[in-house]
N, C-alpha and C positions, 0 to 999 in steps of 0.2 A: 665671248660674244656679247654679254651684257655690259662689258666695260666700255663699249662705244655706242654711239647713237645708231639705232636701227635704220636701215636704208628705206625709210618711209617718209612721205611728205605729209600724210594725214595721220591723225591719231588712230591708234589701234585699240580695240576693246579686248580686254582679257578677263577671263573668269577662272578662278582657282577654287576647286571643290575637293575637300578631303574625303577619302573613301568612307570613313565612318559617318560622315554627315550626309552622304548621298542616300536619298530615299527616305530620310527621316522627316524632312520638311522641305517645302519649296523655297528656293532662293529667289529673291527679287533684286533688281538693280539698286534699290535703296539700301540693301543689306551691305553694300560695298561702298567704301569711301577712300579714294586715293589720298586725299588730304589727311584724313584721320590716321591712315596707315603710315604716312610719312612722319607725322607727329609722334606716333608710338615708337617708330624705329630710329628716331633722330640720334639716340645715344649708342646705337649698335655700330661698332667699328669694323665688323666683318660682313660677309655676304649674308643676306637674309636666309637663303637656302641652307647655308651651313648652320645657322642658329636654329632653324626649324628642325633639321635632322638631329642636332644635339638635344633639343627639347624633347623630341619624340623618343629618342633613345633613353633619356633620363626617366621618362614616364613609364617605360616598360618594366 
C-alpha cells in the first residue's frame, strides 16, 4: 500500500508514538519534522518499518 500514492487530494497529518515514549512527556507538532526524517533516511535502501523492527530486535 505504501508503494503507491495514497488516494487523497489533500495532505494527511500522521503522528507516530512509540509505546515507551507514551506518557513520559507531551509531544508537540514541533517535535516532528518530515524534512529532517527524509534527510536521516536518505541512505536506507529498504522500508523504514523493516529497519525499525530490526533496530528494536537488536536492542533487546
